[in-house]
C-alpha positions, 0 to 999 in steps of 0.5 A: 375366041369364038369357041370360048364365047359360045361356051360362055354364052351357054350360061343363060344368066351371063350377058355380053357387053359390046364394048372395046371393039375399036381399041382391040382392032387396029387403032389407026385403020379399023373399019365397021367391016372388021368388027362385023364378024365378031358382033354377028357371032355374039348376036347369034350365040347370046341373042339380042336379050343378053347383049348390052352396048358399052362405049368403053369411054374414055379408053375408046378415045385411043382409037375413036370418039364416042360418036364414032363408037356408037355409030360403029356398034349400031352399024355392026349389029345391023338393023334392029327393031325399035324394041331390040334397039331399046334393049341393046342400048340400055333396057338389057343393062337395066334388067341385068343390073336391077335398075329402074 
């Protein structure tokens, strides 16, 4: 997975949506610690400017509520400046999809 994601990240026009993590982890016993290595890898290879949050709702409900998914993603990604948090939580998606 890591090598394939790194190869994809080499293409500068491709963005990565941080989504679906809790349903790919163990549905009953996942923790933020389980998610961190994957999130840290994509931050390293894509950079914050090409990442966007996705809740994976309603599929996420198989493993967690929306609020848990949001908190887990933010905790896994680690401390962000206000500017980077705004990019991750919607700014990058708006830019990618050409929304105003």
